[in-house]
N, C-alpha and C positions, 0 to 999 in steps of 0.2 A: 755464279757470284750473285750475292744479294745486294740490292741497292738501298735497302731500308735500314736506317740506323737511328737510334733514339736521339732526341734533342735534350740538351741539358743546360740551356742558358737560363739566367735568372728571370728574364722577362717572358720566358716561355716560348720564344721564337726559335725555330730550329737553328742549330749552330752550323759551323763550317763542315762538320763531319756528317751532315745529313744531306740526302739528295731530295728531300721534300721540304715544302715551305709551310710554315704556320703563320697565321695572321696575328698581328699585334693587337693588344687591347686599346680601345679608345680611352683616353684620360679625361677626367672631369674635375670641376671645382666643387667644393663643399656646398651643399644646398640644404635648407631647412624647410620642411613642409609645415611644421606645427603652427606658426603664427598665421600664415596666409589662409590655411584651411580652417583654422578656428574662427577667424574673422568672417570667412565666407559662410560657415555653418550658422553663425550668429545672425548675419545680415540676410541671407537668402533662404535659409531653412527655418529661421525663427526658433532655433533650438539652442539650449545651453551647450557651448562647446565642451564644458567639463564632462559631459556624458561620454564624450569620445576622447578623453584624455589619453587612455591607454592605446587606442588605435593610432592617434597622432604620434605618440612616442614610438610605437612599434614600426610605423612607416618610416620615420627618420632613421631608426636603427637598421631597418632592412636596406635602405639606400647606402648607409655608411658601410655596412658589411659587404654589399655587392660591389662597391666602387673602390674599396681600400684593399691594399696588399694583393693586387691582381697578379696571379701566376697560373701556369697551366696545371692545375690539379683539380680533382673532382669536387672538392669543397667549394672552390670558386664558382664552378659551373652551377652547383646546387644553390648557392646564395643568389646568383644572378637570375636563375629561373624562378626562385621564390619571389624575388622583388618584381620580376616581369609579370608574374601571375597576379600579384596584388595590384600592380599598375593597371593591368587590363580590367580588373574589377572596379577600381575607383573611377575609371574613366566613364563608367555608367552612372556615377554619383556626382561628379563635378565637371564643369566645363573645362575644355583643354586650356583656355587662357585664364586660369583661376587666379593668376597674380603671382606665380612663382617663376623666377628666372633660372633656367638651366644652361650651363656652359659645358660644351663638349669639344674636344680637340680631334683633329684629323688623326686617324690611326697611323698613317704613313708619313705625314708631315706635321709634327706636333706644334709647329709655329702657326698653324691655321686653326681657327676656332669659330664656333657659332654660339651665340647666346640669344635665347629667346624665351618667352613665356608660353610654352606649349608642352602639355603633357604627352601629346603624340610624339613629339620630338624626343622626349625623355625615354619613352617606351621603345622607339626605334633604335636609339643609341644603346640601350641595355640589350636589345635583341642582337645587335651587331656584336657585342661582347660575348654573347652566348655562342654565336657562330665561331668567334675567335677561340673561345675556350674549347669547343669541340675540335677545332683544327689543331690546337696545341696538344690536347690529349691524344689525338691520333698520331702526332709526330713523336710523342714520348714513348709510345709502345715499341717493344723490341720486335725482332724479325726472326728469331730462332725457333719459335714454336707456333703451332697453329692457333692456340688461344690468343696470343698477343696479336697475331695478324687478323683474327676475327674481330677483336676489339677495335683495332685500328680501322678496319674496313667499316665497321658500324659508325665510329666517330666521324670519319670523313664523309660518309653518306649523310649523317645528321648535320654536319657542318654545311654541306651543299644544300640540303633542304632548308636549313635556317636562313642562309643568305638568299636563297630563291624566294622563300616566303616573305622575307623582309622587303625584297625588291618588288614582288607582285602585290602584296597585301598591305604592308605597313607604311612604307615610305610615302605612298600617295596620300595618306591621311595627314601627314605633317603640314604645318601651316607656315613654314619658313624655308628660306634657302638653305640647303644642306651643304656640308663639306663634301668634297668630291669622293671621299671614301664610301659615301652612301649614294652615289649617283647610280643610275640604272646600268651604265656601262661597267662600272667598277664592281657592283654586286653580281652582275652576270659573269664577269671575269673570275671573281672569287668562287662562285658556284661551280663554274667549269673546272677551275683548278682543283677544288675538293673532289670533284667527280674523277678527275685524272688520277688522283692519289688513291681514291677508293678502288678504282679498277686496277691500279698498280698493285694494291694489296692482294687482289685476286690473282694476279700474275705470280706474285711471290708464293701464294698458297699452292698454286698449280705446280710450280717448280718444286716446292718442298714436298708435296704429296706424290711427286713423280707421275704426274698426269701424262697422257700421251702427247708427244711433241706437236702433233697436228692441232690438238685443242689448245695447247699453250700458244701456238702461233696465232690462232684466232683471238685468244684473249689479248695477246700483245698488239694485234692489229687494232683492237678497239682502244687500248691504252694510247696508241699513237694518234688515233682520230681525235680522242678527247684532248690530248695535249695541243694538237693543231687548232682545235676550236678555241681552247683557252688562250692560245697565243693570238688568235685573230681578235678576240674580244678585248684582250689586254693591250692590243696595239692601237686602239682608238686614239685619235689625236687629242681628245679632251682629257685623257689620262696621262699625258706625257709628264706632267709635273707631279703626279700622284703615285703612279706605279713605282715600286721600289727599284733601284738600280739592279740590273741583272735578272730580273724576273722574266722579261720577254725573251732574253737570251737563253735562260734556263729552259723555258717552255719549248723553244725552237729545237734546242739540242735534245731534249727528252723525246720530242716527237720523232726526230730522226733516229734516235737510239732505238726506240721501240719498233720503228719500221724495219731497221736492221735485225732486231731481235726476232720479229715475226718471220722474216726470210730465213734467218739462221735456224729457227726451230722447224720451219717447213722443210728445209734441206735435210734435217735429221730424220724427219718422217719419210722423205723420199729415199734416203739411204736404207731405211728399214724395209721399205717396200720395193727395193731394187730398181728404183727410177734414177739411175745414175746420171743421166744427162740433165734431167730437171734439177737434181741435187746441185750440180755444178752451176746451173743458171741461177738457182736461188742464192747460192753463195756469192755469185758475181753481183746480184742485186743488193745483197747485204753489204758487200764491199763498197758499192757506190754510195750507200747511205753513210758508211763509216768515213769514206773519203770526203763527203760534204761537210761532216762535222770537223774533220781535220783541217780542211781548207778554211772554214770559218775561224777556228781557233788560231791557226798559224798566220792567217792573213791579217787579222786585226788583234793586236795585243790586248785591246780592251776586253775581248772575250775571255782571255786567260786570267784577267784580273777580276772580272765580275763573276765568272762561274766559280762555284765552290770547288774546293780541292777534291771532294768526294766525287763530284760529277766528272771532273777531268780524269780522275783515276778510273772511273767505270767505263768511260768511252775509250780510254786507252786499252783497257783489258779486253773490251769487246772487239776492238780493231785487231788486236793480236790473235784473239780466238778465231775470228772470221778469216783472217789471213792464213793462219795455219791450216784450218779446215779446207779452205779453198785450194791451197797447194796440194794437200793430200788427195782431195776429190778429183782434181784435174789430172794428177799423176795416175791415179788408179783407173780413171776412165780412159785415158790415152793409152795406157799399157795393157789393161786387162779387159774392161767392159766394152769399150768402143761404142758407147751409146750416144746417139746424136744429141747435141746440146742445143736446146731451143733458144731463140732470142729472148732477152729479158722482157721485151714489149709484148711477147706472145704468151707469157706465163698467165695462167688463170689467177684472178684476184683471190686473196685470202679473205674469206667472209668473216666479219668481226663477230666475236662472241661477247655480247653485252650482259654484264652482271651487275655493275654498279649503277645506282640511280639515286636521285635526290629524295631523301626521306625526311620530311619535316616531323620532328617529334610531336606526338599527340598533345603533350603538355604545352607545346608552343602554339599549336593551331587551336586547341580548345582547352585553355587553362581552367575554365570554369568547372570542368569535370573533376579537377584535382583539388579545388578549394575545399577546405575542411579536412583534407587528408594530410599525411605526413609531409608530402612534397612542398605544398604551398601554405599550409596552416589555415586557420579559420579566416574567412573573408573579413577584411577591415571595413568599418563604416556600414555594416550590413543593415543597420536600422534606418539609414537615410533613404528617403525616397529618391529614385533615380532622377537625375537632372532632366532627362527628356520629359518626365511627367510635368515638371514645372514649365518646360517649353510648350508642351501640349496644352496645359491650362491657359497659358498666356495667348497661344494661338486661338483657342476657342473664345477667349474674352474678346480678342480683336474681331473675330468673325461675328460674334454676337452683337458687339457694339456697332459694327457695320450694318447688320441686319436691323437691329432695333432702333438705334439712334439715327443712323444715316438714311435708312429706307422707310421703316414703318412710321416712326414719330414724325419724321420730316413730311411724309405724305399726309399725315393727319393735320399737322400744322399748316400745310399748304391748302388743304381743304378749308380750314377755318379762315385763312387769309383770303382765299377766293370769295368766301361767303361775305366777309366784311367789306371787301372791295365792291361787290355787287350792291350791298345794302347802302354803302356810302354814296355810290353813284345815284341811288334812288332817294338819297337824303332820309334814309330810315335809320333809327326810329323817330327822328326829330319831327317829321311831318305829322306822324300820329300823335306825338306828345303835344304838339301845338293845338290839336283838336280835343284830345282827352283831357288836357289840363289847360283850359283857355286862359287861366290866370295863374300867376305864381311861376315857380321855377322847378325843373326836374331835379331829382335827388343828386345826380352826378355833378350838376353845375353847382348846387348848394354846397356839396362837400369840397369841390375845388375852390369855391369862393372863400370858404372858411380857412382852407390852407393858405391861400394867398393873403388873406387878411391877417392871419397869425404871423406871417413872414414880413409884414410891413407893407404889403401891396407893391405898387409900382415904385414907391420911394425906397422900399427895402431892397428890391432887386437892383434898382439903379445904384444904391449905395454899395452893394456887393460888387457890381460891375465896375464902378469907379475905383473901388479898392483894388480890384484885380489889375486894372490899367496902371494904377500908381505903383503897385508892386512890380509890375513888368518894367515900368520906366526906371524904378530904383535899381532893379537887378541889372538893367542895361547900363546904367551909369557906373555901377560897380565894375562891370566888365570893361567899360571904357577906361576906368581908372587903372585897372590891372594891366591893360594893354599899354597904357601910357607909361606905367612904371617899368614895364619890360623894355619899351622903346628907349626910355631915358637910360636904363642900365646898359643897353646895347651901345648907345652913343658914348657913354662914359668909358666903356670897354674899348671902343675904337680909339678914343683920345689917348688912353693909356698906352695902347699898342703903338700909336704914332709918336709918343714921346721918346722912345728908345733912339739914341743917336745912331747915325749911320756907322756901321762897323762895330757898334757896341754889343755887349752880351745881354741877351734878353732871357729872363727866367721863363721856364716852361709854364704856359698859361692856357687854360682851356678857354676857347672862345665863348662869348656870351650866347650865341645862337645854339651851340651844343648844350650848354648848361640849362637853358630855358626852354628847350624844345618841348619837354613834357608839359610845362605850364601853358605854352601856346596851344598845344593840342587840346588841353582841358578847356581853355577859353573858347576855342572854336566849337567844341562840343556843347558847352552851355549856351553859346550864342545861337546855335541852331535850335536848341530847346526854347529859348526866349522868343525867337522869331516865329516859331510854330505856335507858341502861346499867344503872341500878339495877333496872329492871323485868326486864331480861334476866338479871341476876345472881340475882334472886329466883327466876326460873323454873329456872335451873340448880341453885340450892341445893335447891329442892324435889325435883328429879330426883335429885340426889346423896343427899339424905336418904332418899328412897324406896328407892334401890338400894344404900345404904351396906353392908348385910349382905353382899350379893353382891360388891361392890367389895372388901370386906375379905377375903372368901374367895378371890377371884381373885388377890389380892396375896400369898396364902400359898404355901408350897412346893407343888410338883405333887402329891406323895403325900398332902398334907393335903386338897387339892381332891378327889382321887379317893376318899378315905375318906368325904367328905360326900355323894358321889353313890351311890345304891343300886346294888348289883351283882346280876345275875341268875344268876351262876355256880352258886349253891347250888340253884337251881330252874330249870334250863334247859328250853326247849321241845323235846321229843323226839318228838312225834307226827309221823310221816312226812307226813301230810296237811297239817299246819300248815307243815312245812318247804317243801312244794310251793307253798303260798300265798305264803310269804315270798319264795321264789325268783322266782315270777312277778311279784310287786310290785317286787322289786329289778331285774328285767329292764326293766320299764317305766320305772323311775327312771333306769336307765342310758341308756335311749333318750332320755328328756327332757333329761338332762344333755348328751348328745351333740348333740341338736338345738339347745340354747341355745349350746353352744360353737361349732358351725358357723354359727349365726346371727350370733354376735358377729364371727366372721371375715368373713362376708359384709357386715356393716355397715361394718367397717373397709375392705374392698375398695371398697364404694360411695363412702365418703368419699375414698379415694385416687383413684378415677376422677374424681370431681367436682373435686378439687384440681388434677388434671392437665389438666382440660378447659379449654383456652384458645381462645376463639373468634376472637382477634385475627387470626391468619393467614388464617382463612376469610373474615373481614370484609375484609381487604385484597385478597384474591382477588376477592371480589364487587365491591368498589369498582373494581378494575381492569377487570372485565368491563363494569360499567355505564359506566365512563369510555370504553371502546372504542366503546360505542354512542352516546356523546355527541359533538356537533359542537363543543363548547366546553370549555375546561379548567376553567371555573367550574362545579363539580359541586354542584348544589343538592340534596344528598341529604336524604331524609326518613327517619325511623326506620321507617316502615311498609314501606320498600323492602327491609328485611332480615327481614321476618316469615317468609318461606319458609325462609330460612337458619336462623332461630331454631328453627322447627318441626323442621327436619331434624336439627339438633344435639341437640335435646332428646329426639328420638324414641328414642335409644339407652337412655334411662332407663325407657322403657315396659316393657322386659323385667323390670324390678325389681317392677313392679306385679303381674305374673303370678307372680313368685317369692313375693311377700308373700301373695297369695291361696292359693298352694299351702302355704306355711308355716302359715297360719291354719287351713286344713282339716286338715292333718296334726296340728297341736297340739290341736285340738278332739277329734279321734279318739283321740289318745294320752292326753289328760287324762280322757276318758270311761273308757278302760281302767284308768287309775290309780284313779279313783273306785271302779270296780267291784271291783278287786283289794283296795283299801283296806278296802272294806266287809267282805270275807271275812276280811281280816287283823284287823279290829277284833273280829269274832266269835271268832276263834281265840285272841286274847290276853285276852279278857274275864275269863278265870279265872286271870290271872297278874298279881296286884296289884303285885309288885315291878317288873315290866316297865313298868307305867303310871307308877309313881313315878320310875323312872329316866328315862323319856321326859320327864316334867315337869321334873325337875331339869336335864337337859341343855338343854331349851328355855329355862329361866330363865337359865342361865349364858350361853347364846349371846345372849339379849336383853340381859343385863347388859353383855357385851362391847360391843355396839352403843351402849348408853346411855353407857358410859364414854367411848367414842371421841367421841360427840357432845358431851358435856360438856367434854372436854379440848380439842377443836377450838374450841368457842365461847369458852372462857376464854382460850386462846392468841390467837385472832383478836381478841378484845376488848382484850387487852393491847397 
């Protein structure tokens, strides 16, 4: 008796006349790629989307064809594989969260759905339907000829391989919580079920080809083992609400059935080899398995309702066959052969004969090999640079910025800052300027004085400060008025609420606090801004008051400023030894000035080199090199593949580290020389009080220029 019957339901799931199960398709909602991908191409690739108009249209058509009118026929399988292959390719061109929402329903409980923006989720769901299509094609095949059985065998193996590949390789890439039909337990259960049915096809073929009974017994043993494994994986507690009713019962009964079938076939082999006692024992073992099925079905009426009629028929026929054979064998042995009957527990195990295995179709594992061919068609968006190249370029920019801006330029700026700090502590170059220019003012002070004078001097900045304080006060008064208005409105609302007589009907009225909550939040925000501005104004005012005398002086005519600065013309330094000391110190200061100027040029050159450093062409060359080594156009690049290129491109900046070390060493040596010369200079001028007074006055004026600029900037910025 054959157990394999074709399915003929509209949705492709095996009907009540079949002893095998097919997996239902996952349903989905309509989704459009066109708009979101066009926007992404325009914004991220800076290319006109019109160039890819046909690709966008074809992709939408592929999804529509793959997800509409689903049933178990080869065309549905082909359409889903074609769409799956293109999805695998475009995932190398676009990020998974490109901005398209996909909705898919649970295959077994259609009231459960998942919606998310994830191309990996879309690919996994389509692959599930490919596995379902293979299972349905397997169930549709007949059982009366070897060709049909061979096709069914291949379909079930491919279904098992597809569900296994989905579980091991694809689902893990999804970035959302999946429906339970794509959980690891469920996919393992489906893979095992498809393997059971593939091995069952082998059993059908062996019976149809009249293979030796001993070999058929071995094949049936492995069918039983696979059904037992499938039942174990399908019995996981997490699948209780997902696994269809009757599936676990079906798997358990089929496992027992094929255990009985293996013993029945082995008994026939024993009969042929005149092992009459073992024949009886094997039939007794088969009878025990049949009895277990009978007890399950008769003990619980649920079993007879959930099991398909075809399954109930097959176990009934088997029980009758085993029973009649056992009666005959026991009679013949008792009357004729008198061969000892061994205990069932002492019977040698029947070694399984494994032929079915999970086989993932190559077009599923490596769709890139088929792009451009009849199965998948030409690759869509072929002209777009893979998304990982953009990621790699961005990563390189981050690393370059860290190296150049955070490390190299910061180190150069710190060197200059350290130099300025040392010079300021030595009152350089003011001390030298007081000697070199015994009368008049240095250029930097003259420029600062001109700026202050054009701004109105102390009166001008005082007017600006007073205006800021008045504006702050006015803004504060406006906020006070707004707060009072809100308070008055709240009081009025409370009075209205209290006017309603006791027991009277009150119209539904939103409370004032709820209506004005947004305004109160805005007032609090602006109040905080005003308070911080007031604190800033107070700081500026203190600074202006502290330096008011100097601001007033710097706003005066140039000759007035010069009169206020002590002159050393009446008592110049004439000692030749002192002149030599001053000359040596001036030489060192000229060298440090030149060093800072050249360093500034080098810093600008470094910034220019970094700005012109575009790794994109090199990335494209590397991509083409890797593509030439690949056998598929679906290039699954990973960022780590570009690490050698990153190192090579960043290596050119290592010479700047050497330059910084040399600059640091030269600066330390030069500053030591300046300190030594300055010490001699201090001794030389110690008996020249007018010189010290001039140095102090020039230093104060230069500091006053800086403070004025700071106060002016802060006041204008605050305005």
